[in-house]
C-alpha beads as a LAMMPS data file, in Angstrom:
LAMMPS data file: protein, C-alpha beads

311 atoms
310 bonds

1 atom types
1 bond types

-500.0 500.0 xlo xhi
-500.0 500.0 ylo yhi
-500.0 500.0 zlo zhi

Masses

1 110.0

Atoms # bond

1 1 1 -55.403 21.390 -18.373
2 1 1 -51.934 19.904 -18.337
3 1 1 -49.911 19.735 -15.121
4 1 1 -46.877 21.974 -14.791
5 1 1 -43.591 20.300 -15.602
6 1 1 -41.375 19.414 -12.594
7 1 1 -38.585 21.862 -12.116
8 1 1 -35.107 20.215 -12.305
9 1 1 -32.647 21.325 -9.642
10 1 1 -29.077 22.200 -10.692
11 1 1 -27.005 19.315 -9.132
12 1 1 -24.236 21.800 -8.278
13 1 1 -26.515 24.104 -6.448
14 1 1 -28.307 21.061 -4.788
15 1 1 -24.948 19.655 -3.512
16 1 1 -24.003 23.012 -2.014
17 1 1 -27.430 23.239 -0.305
18 1 1 -26.880 19.684 1.209
19 1 1 -23.354 20.412 2.309
20 1 1 -21.840 18.058 -0.141
21 1 1 -19.858 20.680 -2.024
22 1 1 -17.936 23.640 -0.771
23 1 1 -16.396 26.743 -2.288
24 1 1 -12.735 26.639 -3.232
25 1 1 -11.702 28.943 -0.425
26 1 1 -13.276 26.808 2.317
27 1 1 -12.011 23.541 0.910
28 1 1 -8.577 25.002 0.498
29 1 1 -8.532 26.036 4.085
30 1 1 -9.720 22.647 5.373
31 1 1 -7.215 20.731 3.203
32 1 1 -4.319 22.982 4.296
33 1 1 -5.257 22.623 8.025
34 1 1 -5.405 18.760 7.690
35 1 1 -2.155 18.794 5.700
36 1 1 -0.461 20.829 8.311
37 1 1 -1.576 18.466 11.083
38 1 1 -0.223 15.553 9.138
39 1 1 3.093 17.290 8.382
40 1 1 3.536 18.174 12.090
41 1 1 2.899 14.758 13.650
42 1 1 3.882 12.096 11.114
43 1 1 7.602 12.839 11.106
44 1 1 7.797 12.350 14.805
45 1 1 5.821 9.136 14.659
46 1 1 8.011 7.733 11.886
47 1 1 11.291 8.859 13.566
48 1 1 10.434 7.302 16.920
49 1 1 9.167 4.009 15.508
50 1 1 11.617 3.644 12.622
51 1 1 14.718 5.177 13.929
52 1 1 15.462 7.383 10.817
53 1 1 14.041 10.695 9.645
54 1 1 11.137 10.943 7.288
55 1 1 10.182 14.492 6.122
56 1 1 6.597 15.188 5.498
57 1 1 5.248 18.402 4.099
58 1 1 1.895 19.639 2.810
59 1 1 1.874 19.874 -1.070
60 1 1 -1.578 21.292 -1.998
61 1 1 -4.919 20.018 -2.824
62 1 1 -7.150 18.997 -5.787
63 1 1 -10.982 18.784 -6.075
64 1 1 -13.137 16.623 -8.244
65 1 1 -15.248 13.475 -8.061
66 1 1 -14.027 10.892 -5.571
67 1 1 -13.237 7.977 -8.079
68 1 1 -11.793 10.348 -10.618
69 1 1 -9.338 11.857 -8.084
70 1 1 -8.051 8.373 -7.198
71 1 1 -7.645 7.273 -10.726
72 1 1 -5.976 10.490 -11.780
73 1 1 -2.997 9.719 -9.432
74 1 1 -1.813 7.172 -11.929
75 1 1 -0.425 3.743 -11.572
76 1 1 2.249 2.077 -9.347
77 1 1 0.296 3.324 -6.320
78 1 1 -0.840 1.537 -3.180
79 1 1 -4.307 2.384 -1.881
80 1 1 -6.417 1.488 1.130
81 1 1 -10.222 2.084 1.290
82 1 1 -11.079 3.387 4.844
83 1 1 -13.937 4.713 6.938
84 1 1 -14.229 6.695 10.186
85 1 1 -17.476 6.473 12.135
86 1 1 -19.321 9.847 12.608
87 1 1 -17.006 11.500 10.014
88 1 1 -17.088 9.649 6.701
89 1 1 -18.237 6.199 5.465
90 1 1 -15.401 6.404 2.861
91 1 1 -11.981 7.915 2.436
92 1 1 -8.816 6.605 0.813
93 1 1 -5.131 6.858 1.616
94 1 1 -2.788 6.459 -1.317
95 1 1 0.900 6.442 -1.596
96 1 1 3.301 6.011 -4.443
97 1 1 5.493 2.800 -4.627
98 1 1 8.870 4.537 -4.459
99 1 1 7.877 5.673 -0.898
100 1 1 7.134 2.103 0.335
101 1 1 10.162 0.598 -1.501
102 1 1 12.547 3.069 0.103
103 1 1 10.899 2.597 3.494
104 1 1 11.393 -1.135 3.292
105 1 1 15.066 -0.770 2.274
106 1 1 15.748 1.511 5.199
107 1 1 13.997 -0.800 7.641
108 1 1 16.191 -3.566 6.403
109 1 1 19.324 -1.554 7.230
110 1 1 20.177 0.377 4.054
111 1 1 21.649 3.844 4.506
112 1 1 19.294 6.538 3.338
113 1 1 21.990 8.622 1.606
114 1 1 23.103 5.704 -0.465
115 1 1 19.656 4.732 -1.680
116 1 1 18.807 5.668 -5.277
117 1 1 15.222 6.528 -6.173
118 1 1 13.477 3.347 -7.085
119 1 1 11.450 3.007 -10.348
120 1 1 7.704 3.067 -9.689
121 1 1 6.185 -0.430 -9.876
122 1 1 3.446 -2.504 -8.419
123 1 1 4.221 -3.470 -4.860
124 1 1 4.881 -7.066 -3.626
125 1 1 2.587 -8.637 -0.980
126 1 1 5.028 -7.952 1.740
127 1 1 5.612 -4.330 0.594
128 1 1 1.835 -3.969 0.657
129 1 1 1.830 -5.133 4.233
130 1 1 4.216 -2.307 5.128
131 1 1 2.090 0.165 3.086
132 1 1 -0.857 -0.864 5.350
133 1 1 1.113 0.075 8.398
134 1 1 1.827 3.483 6.901
135 1 1 -1.868 3.857 6.176
136 1 1 -2.635 3.004 9.766
137 1 1 -0.396 5.733 11.007
138 1 1 -1.891 8.380 8.642
139 1 1 -5.376 7.290 9.614
140 1 1 -4.543 7.455 13.309
141 1 1 -3.501 11.100 12.982
142 1 1 -6.597 11.804 10.875
143 1 1 -8.888 10.175 13.419
144 1 1 -7.679 12.233 16.288
145 1 1 -7.619 15.427 14.180
146 1 1 -11.250 15.270 12.949
147 1 1 -12.871 12.915 15.518
148 1 1 -13.944 15.676 17.886
149 1 1 -12.943 13.506 20.898
150 1 1 -15.371 10.668 20.155
151 1 1 -12.635 8.059 20.287
152 1 1 -13.757 6.066 17.260
153 1 1 -11.134 4.001 15.535
154 1 1 -10.767 4.213 11.747
155 1 1 -11.612 1.074 9.730
156 1 1 -8.693 0.534 7.378
157 1 1 -9.059 -1.795 4.407
158 1 1 -6.282 -3.998 3.009
159 1 1 -3.508 -2.194 1.094
160 1 1 -3.598 -3.179 -2.596
161 1 1 -2.078 -1.915 -5.918
162 1 1 -4.298 0.737 -7.451
163 1 1 -4.339 -1.216 -10.772
164 1 1 -6.623 -3.728 -9.085
165 1 1 -9.101 -1.158 -7.847
166 1 1 -12.687 -1.896 -8.697
167 1 1 -15.094 0.966 -8.915
168 1 1 -18.440 0.889 -6.999
169 1 1 -21.831 1.209 -8.679
170 1 1 -23.549 2.685 -5.679
171 1 1 -22.835 6.269 -6.619
172 1 1 -20.031 6.899 -4.036
173 1 1 -17.565 7.242 -6.972
174 1 1 -19.261 10.400 -8.055
175 1 1 -19.258 12.162 -4.658
176 1 1 -17.643 15.511 -4.601
177 1 1 -14.270 15.059 -3.051
178 1 1 -10.882 16.640 -2.388
179 1 1 -7.305 15.214 -2.445
180 1 1 -4.875 16.378 0.332
181 1 1 -1.433 16.084 -1.343
182 1 1 1.551 15.344 0.916
183 1 1 5.274 15.111 -0.016
184 1 1 7.416 12.732 1.910
185 1 1 11.243 12.446 1.764
186 1 1 13.549 9.625 3.022
187 1 1 17.104 10.779 2.397
188 1 1 17.480 11.785 -1.289
189 1 1 14.201 10.041 -2.325
190 1 1 11.227 12.384 -2.604
191 1 1 7.827 10.702 -2.863
192 1 1 4.132 11.445 -2.136
193 1 1 1.084 10.061 -0.378
194 1 1 -2.444 11.380 -0.588
195 1 1 -5.677 11.522 1.427
196 1 1 -8.857 11.473 -0.642
197 1 1 -12.007 12.303 1.149
198 1 1 -15.580 13.590 0.285
199 1 1 -15.958 17.285 0.647
200 1 1 -19.019 16.753 2.885
201 1 1 -16.707 15.172 5.440
202 1 1 -14.043 17.852 5.069
203 1 1 -16.586 20.635 5.407
204 1 1 -18.016 19.407 8.720
205 1 1 -14.658 18.617 10.272
206 1 1 -13.358 20.664 13.118
207 1 1 -9.622 20.064 12.586
208 1 1 -7.608 20.063 15.834
209 1 1 -4.028 18.937 16.406
210 1 1 -4.003 15.477 18.088
211 1 1 -2.143 14.823 21.355
212 1 1 1.124 12.999 20.648
213 1 1 0.454 10.508 23.358
214 1 1 -2.624 9.380 21.441
215 1 1 -0.801 8.480 18.288
216 1 1 2.785 7.587 19.069
217 1 1 4.034 4.054 19.531
218 1 1 7.427 2.990 20.507
219 1 1 10.068 1.999 17.934
220 1 1 10.033 -1.541 19.497
221 1 1 6.293 -1.857 19.023
222 1 1 6.597 -0.897 15.370
223 1 1 9.605 -3.273 14.905
224 1 1 7.738 -6.056 16.510
225 1 1 4.665 -5.423 14.492
226 1 1 6.544 -5.378 11.280
227 1 1 8.449 -8.496 12.159
228 1 1 5.277 -10.397 12.950
229 1 1 3.526 -9.076 9.832
230 1 1 6.468 -10.172 7.592
231 1 1 6.665 -13.556 9.149
232 1 1 2.896 -14.112 8.681
233 1 1 2.920 -13.029 5.008
234 1 1 2.387 -15.781 2.518
235 1 1 5.167 -16.355 -0.044
236 1 1 4.807 -18.470 -3.238
237 1 1 7.811 -20.782 -3.878
238 1 1 8.729 -22.146 -7.182
239 1 1 10.938 -25.285 -7.695
240 1 1 13.014 -25.734 -10.842
241 1 1 14.338 -29.131 -11.816
242 1 1 16.795 -29.700 -14.781
243 1 1 15.787 -32.533 -17.194
244 1 1 17.942 -34.367 -19.627
245 1 1 18.641 -32.470 -22.827
246 1 1 16.505 -33.510 -25.858
247 1 1 16.747 -32.663 -29.545
248 1 1 14.186 -30.186 -30.894
249 1 1 12.781 -33.007 -33.034
250 1 1 12.183 -35.209 -30.027
251 1 1 10.555 -32.334 -27.931
252 1 1 8.242 -31.455 -30.846
253 1 1 6.960 -35.072 -30.951
254 1 1 6.253 -35.562 -27.192
255 1 1 2.796 -36.847 -26.384
256 1 1 0.811 -37.340 -23.177
257 1 1 2.457 -40.217 -21.274
258 1 1 5.891 -39.776 -22.624
259 1 1 8.688 -39.725 -20.023
260 1 1 11.573 -37.298 -19.765
261 1 1 14.349 -38.339 -17.292
262 1 1 15.883 -35.986 -14.745
263 1 1 19.314 -34.668 -15.570
264 1 1 20.933 -35.987 -12.358
265 1 1 21.380 -39.758 -11.926
266 1 1 21.226 -39.891 -8.120
267 1 1 20.131 -36.959 -5.887
268 1 1 18.082 -34.714 -8.166
269 1 1 19.065 -30.988 -7.693
270 1 1 16.195 -28.546 -7.250
271 1 1 16.509 -24.736 -7.266
272 1 1 13.770 -23.149 -5.187
273 1 1 12.974 -19.472 -5.781
274 1 1 10.447 -16.669 -4.879
275 1 1 9.701 -13.543 -6.734
276 1 1 12.189 -14.602 -9.430
277 1 1 15.126 -14.849 -6.942
278 1 1 16.943 -18.124 -6.098
279 1 1 16.730 -18.951 -2.420
280 1 1 17.717 -22.503 -1.736
281 1 1 19.449 -25.543 -3.328
282 1 1 17.397 -28.657 -2.602
283 1 1 17.274 -32.355 -3.502
284 1 1 14.143 -33.929 -4.885
285 1 1 12.497 -36.715 -2.906
286 1 1 9.392 -38.248 -1.641
287 1 1 7.658 -38.529 1.836
288 1 1 4.803 -41.091 1.735
289 1 1 2.492 -40.184 -1.066
290 1 1 3.754 -36.609 -1.467
291 1 1 6.758 -35.443 -3.555
292 1 1 9.017 -33.199 -1.559
293 1 1 12.377 -31.235 -1.657
294 1 1 14.943 -31.214 1.103
295 1 1 17.084 -27.915 1.569
296 1 1 20.702 -28.546 1.207
297 1 1 22.193 -25.013 0.819
298 1 1 21.122 -21.405 0.544
299 1 1 21.896 -18.629 -1.914
300 1 1 22.657 -16.061 0.785
301 1 1 22.301 -14.973 4.355
302 1 1 18.920 -14.658 6.149
303 1 1 18.951 -10.843 5.570
304 1 1 19.796 -11.308 1.819
305 1 1 17.043 -13.928 1.459
306 1 1 14.539 -11.578 3.108
307 1 1 15.411 -8.807 0.689
308 1 1 14.937 -11.130 -2.256
309 1 1 11.629 -12.294 -0.986
310 1 1 10.293 -8.832 -0.232
311 1 1 11.500 -7.353 -3.534

Bonds

1 1 1 2
2 1 2 3
3 1 3 4
4 1 4 5
5 1 5 6
6 1 6 7
7 1 7 8
8 1 8 9
9 1 9 10
10 1 10 11
11 1 11 12
12 1 12 13
13 1 13 14
14 1 14 15
15 1 15 16
16 1 16 17
17 1 17 18
18 1 18 19
19 1 19 20
20 1 20 21
21 1 21 22
22 1 22 23
23 1 23 24
24 1 24 25
25 1 25 26
26 1 26 27
27 1 27 28
28 1 28 29
29 1 29 30
30 1 30 31
31 1 31 32
32 1 32 33
33 1 33 34
34 1 34 35
35 1 35 36
36 1 36 37
37 1 37 38
38 1 38 39
39 1 39 40
40 1 40 41
41 1 41 42
42 1 42 43
43 1 43 44
44 1 44 45
45 1 45 46
46 1 46 47
47 1 47 48
48 1 48 49
49 1 49 50
50 1 50 51
51 1 51 52
52 1 52 53
53 1 53 54
54 1 54 55
55 1 55 56
56 1 56 57
57 1 57 58
58 1 58 59
59 1 59 60
60 1 60 61
61 1 61 62
62 1 62 63
63 1 63 64
64 1 64 65
65 1 65 66
66 1 66 67
67 1 67 68
68 1 68 69
69 1 69 70
70 1 70 71
71 1 71 72
72 1 72 73
73 1 73 74
74 1 74 75
75 1 75 76
76 1 76 77
77 1 77 78
78 1 78 79
79 1 79 80
80 1 80 81
81 1 81 82
82 1 82 83
83 1 83 84
84 1 84 85
85 1 85 86
86 1 86 87
87 1 87 88
88 1 88 89
89 1 89 90
90 1 90 91
91 1 91 92
92 1 92 93
93 1 93 94
94 1 94 95
95 1 95 96
96 1 96 97
97 1 97 98
98 1 98 99
99 1 99 100
100 1 100 101
101 1 101 102
102 1 102 103
103 1 103 104
104 1 104 105
105 1 105 106
106 1 106 107
107 1 107 108
108 1 108 109
109 1 109 110
110 1 110 111
111 1 111 112
112 1 112 113
113 1 113 114
114 1 114 115
115 1 115 116
116 1 116 117
117 1 117 118
118 1 118 119
119 1 119 120
120 1 120 121
121 1 121 122
122 1 122 123
123 1 123 124
124 1 124 125
125 1 125 126
126 1 126 127
127 1 127 128
128 1 128 129
129 1 129 130
130 1 130 131
131 1 131 132
132 1 132 133
133 1 133 134
134 1 134 135
135 1 135 136
136 1 136 137
137 1 137 138
138 1 138 139
139 1 139 140
140 1 140 141
141 1 141 142
142 1 142 143
143 1 143 144
144 1 144 145
145 1 145 146
146 1 146 147
147 1 147 148
148 1 148 149
149 1 149 150
150 1 150 151
151 1 151 152
152 1 152 153
153 1 153 154
154 1 154 155
155 1 155 156
156 1 156 157
157 1 157 158
158 1 158 159
159 1 159 160
160 1 160 161
161 1 161 162
162 1 162 163
163 1 163 164
164 1 164 165
165 1 165 166
166 1 166 167
167 1 167 168
168 1 168 169
169 1 169 170
170 1 170 171
171 1 171 172
172 1 172 173
173 1 173 174
174 1 174 175
175 1 175 176
176 1 176 177
177 1 177 178
178 1 178 179
179 1 179 180
180 1 180 181
181 1 181 182
182 1 182 183
183 1 183 184
184 1 184 185
185 1 185 186
186 1 186 187
187 1 187 188
188 1 188 189
189 1 189 190
190 1 190 191
191 1 191 192
192 1 192 193
193 1 193 194
194 1 194 195
195 1 195 196
196 1 196 197
197 1 197 198
198 1 198 199
199 1 199 200
200 1 200 201
201 1 201 202
202 1 202 203
203 1 203 204
204 1 204 205
205 1 205 206
206 1 206 207
207 1 207 208
208 1 208 209
209 1 209 210
210 1 210 211
211 1 211 212
212 1 212 213
213 1 213 214
214 1 214 215
215 1 215 216
216 1 216 217
217 1 217 218
218 1 218 219
219 1 219 220
220 1 220 221
221 1 221 222
222 1 222 223
223 1 223 224
224 1 224 225
225 1 225 226
226 1 226 227
227 1 227 228
228 1 228 229
229 1 229 230
230 1 230 231
231 1 231 232
232 1 232 233
233 1 233 234
234 1 234 235
235 1 235 236
236 1 236 237
237 1 237 238
238 1 238 239
239 1 239 240
240 1 240 241
241 1 241 242
242 1 242 243
243 1 243 244
244 1 244 245
245 1 245 246
246 1 246 247
247 1 247 248
248 1 248 249
249 1 249 250
250 1 250 251
251 1 251 252
252 1 252 253
253 1 253 254
254 1 254 255
255 1 255 256
256 1 256 257
257 1 257 258
258 1 258 259
259 1 259 260
260 1 260 261
261 1 261 262
262 1 262 263
263 1 263 264
264 1 264 265
265 1 265 266
266 1 266 267
267 1 267 268
268 1 268 269
269 1 269 270
270 1 270 271
271 1 271 272
272 1 272 273
273 1 273 274
274 1 274 275
275 1 275 276
276 1 276 277
277 1 277 278
278 1 278 279
279 1 279 280
280 1 280 281
281 1 281 282
282 1 282 283
283 1 283 284
284 1 284 285
285 1 285 286
286 1 286 287
287 1 287 288
288 1 288 289
289 1 289 290
290 1 290 291
291 1 291 292
292 1 292 293
293 1 293 294
294 1 294 295
295 1 295 296
296 1 296 297
297 1 297 298
298 1 298 299
299 1 299 300
300 1 300 301
301 1 301 302
302 1 302 303
303 1 303 304
304 1 304 305
305 1 305 306
306 1 306 307
307 1 307 308
308 1 308 309
309 1 309 310
310 1 310 311
């Protein structure tokens, strides 16, 4: 007598029984509640810390698998992989690049109404540092809204361009999840950011509005933090030295060991740049066993150089 075949459980039914998948009405309600909390508190946080208005509104939700929801947002996005103890081992905060670029321009003194909407692109290292600070503010509101008073701080991963995202093989990419969509406006520029979280975490969350005192920081604290972050950011410099002109025939015949003289006879001029923008005029020299360049002039003021480096 053969043993009866094991009955296979429907994965959708099983996920519902385990609290990993909710019905659309429940998920819609939870996403809207969380979106409303973010829309209520983030504008005041940004205004008090940045000194200019940032409009934030809830823009709907989307359901699907965790990894698929993140990848469906497209490119030119910054993302941070996060976790909040006693709520979820994984959630992601994602924002589009025009939001961060416009934010940086305003923080450097540009007037919101005069800024045109930037083209989406991967963010520079310093822009990603600013994106990380935005993710911190979003996660701060989230933690106090769903934390049920336990006081746990969110664990916020480094901000990176979504093009560099690596998928995990541990099955977490396939978790049933939802995206809370948020619209954000700075002057005439309308952008978006997103919170992607497993439905299991959203279903168990008791969403309550946080107390402003728990999430707000002074404008000076934000400014000091940004300044410190920018100054600690690593910048790759490139030095360009002009060589003597050579005929195409000569260049095509160069071999290892051949010598090409510098263009200048005495002090050799060097142009130093970062991110494709010229920063300094230098002269080529040597200090001990190391070759060096000495700064002789700049290509702009301190603020102009900072904007070149950040961009």
